[in-house]
GUTORVO-714330 format. One record per residue (C-alpha): residue in one letter; x negated, y negated, z. Coordinates in steps of 0.2 Angstrom, whole numbers, plus 5000, padded with zeros to 4 digits. Last residue first. Layout:
BEGIN
AXYZ;...
This chain:
BEGIN
X506649155156;X507149195139;X507049385137;X506149465124;X506749645116;X505449775114;X503749745110;X502549785126;X503649935134;X504849955117;X503050005108;X502550105123;X504150225122;X503950255105;X505550275093;X505350095083;X503350145079;X504150275072;X503950215053;X502850115055;X501850265061;X501850365044;X501550265028;X500850125033;X499950155051;X499350305038;X498850225028;X497950095040;X497150225048;X496150295032;X495650125027;X494850085044;X493850255041;X493750415050;X492950535059;X491650415069;X492750315071;X493850425082;X495550435078;X495750625069;X494850655089;X496450635097;X497150515109;X498150425099;X499650535097;X499850465115;X499950545132;X498350485136;X498550315129;X500250265139;X499750215155;X497950205153;X498450055143;X497450095124;X499350055118;X499249885123;X497549865114;X498449895096;X498550005083;X497450125090;X495550155084;X494550235096;X492550205098;X492250235116;X492450035116;X493950025109;X494649965091;X496149885090;X497549835077;X498149705089;X497849525082;X498849475067;X499249625054;X501249555057;X501649735060;X500449755073;X501349625083;X502849745083;X504749675085;X505649815091;X507649825095;X507849995102;X509049965114;X510050065128;X508450065140;X508549875139;X506649815143;X506549655153;X504849685160;X504349805149;X504849695135;X503549585135;X503949395143;X504449255137;X504249055142;X502549105148;X502349055166;X501748885169;X503048745173;X503948915182;X502548895197;X501049005199;X501149165205;X499249235212;X499849265231;X501149395222;X502749405233;X503949375222;X503449525211;X504349515194;X503249435181;X501149485188;X500549505173;X501349365163;X499949265160;X499949075155;X498749025145;X498348845144;X496948795131;X495548675133;X494848655114;X493048585109;X492048585123;X490748475125;X490448485143;X491248325147;X492748365138;X492848535148;X492748435164;X494048315158;X495248485156;X494448555173;X494948405183;X496948385175;X496948585179;X496648585196;X498548595204;X498848755195;X497148815203;X497848915218;X499448975210;X498949035196;X498448955180;X497449045167;X496448915157;X495348965142;X494048845136;X493748825119;X492048805108;X492148805090;X490448875083;X489148765074;X488148775090;X487648625102;X489548665114;X488848835114;X487148775122;X488248675135;X489648805138;X488048945144;X487248775153;X488948775163;X489148985164;X487449035171;X487748915186;X489648955187;X489349145191;X490849235190;X490949385205;X492749355205;X493749265192;X495149235202;X494949145217;X493049145206;X493748995197;X494048875214;X492448775214;X492048765198;X493648725193;X495248855190;X495448995178;X493648985168;X493849115151;X492649035141;X493349075121;X491949065107;X492349025090;X491949065070;X492248945057;X490848825059;X489348975059;X488749065072;X487249175076;X486049045079;X486949025093;X486749175100;X484949175102;X485249005111;X486349105121;X485249235127;X483849115129;X485049015141;X484949185151;X486549295152;X487249275172;X489249215166;X489949205151;X491849215155;X491949295139;X493049285123;X492149305106;X493049255090;X492149315072;X492749225055;X492549265036;X492349465042;X491249635040;X489449535035;X489449445049;X490149595059;X488349675057;X487449515065;X488849495078;X488249695083;X486549655082;X486549515094;X487849615106;X486349745108;X486749805128;X488649745124;X488749625141;X489249475130;X490949575125;X491549555143;X492249755148;X494249835151;X495449795139;X494449685124;X493949565118;X492849525099;X494249465088;X493649505070;X494349395058;X494749395037;X494349585039;X494249675019;X494149865020;X492949985023;X492649935043;X492450135050;X490350115041;X490049975052;X490850025067;X490050205068;X488250115065;X488749985079;X489050115092;X490350045107;X489450025122;X490150125135;X489850115155;X490950255162;X492250195172;X492550255190;X494350285197;X494550255213;X496050305211;X497150145218;X495750025220;X494750065205;X496250075194;X496949905198;X495149835195;X494949915178;X496649865173;X496249675179;X497549605187;X496349575202;X494949505194;X493449615197;X491949535185;X490349595180;X491049685167;X490349835155;X491949915147;X491049865128;X491149795111;X493149775111;X493449745097;X495449665089;X495249665067;X496449505062;X497049475047;X496849645039;X496649675019;X496949825008;X498249925018;X499749795017;X499449834997;X500150004999;
């Protein structure tokens, strides 16, 4: 099919490594609940290079479990992907990398690229959520990237502790040379009235995913993967899924995607997209995980 010949955006998780312990992160929840230890994994660059065999307009590097910059050979990864896409977008907290590391990255990026720093608050309070983050290494990282060709964003999730610090953080972002300051409300705690991080209605997403308002009688699914935006996903352990949500432990190990045939060692992006369009897209309305994440939304 024509849709299978090009992908607007591919979401890649470069690594499961992370220095933080954000309270609502899947890794933190699993560690606290089950004492689950995560295997430190970096995506195999050679396998990824062979896997991506169709044009991709934009490659988005974030992930479910790790911070991209901790891939053991991140600069080589960026250089490899440079030949696979028109645009590279990176999301990171930015902690603990040395100045020289950032200077090397800045030489690899181009004007169409983006790097987002996830900092939920001011230097004095953002570690309330970004536990273990380090402002002393983040600040020179931001300044270095602001001098690079790429667009630099500051992504700010409002919480109860920081919703009154937004103006201060926005001004700091201007002082540091950040191009865009983005308020990015979370819905991970929606429905939990006693959650200490829950912010005021002013900073709550206007819509929540189907998992929070899902009507069991409804089969209405508005699939993000069909729109080919930022949800076709490659995990650090080398598996393709139609979106990063499917890789969440609540659904992944019971899904068809937990199968070696979807390992990037054994397949190609063109093959996965062909399967997606010819078979999976016709059945996703019946999948529990599709209903949960992309089911009927309700206005708050």
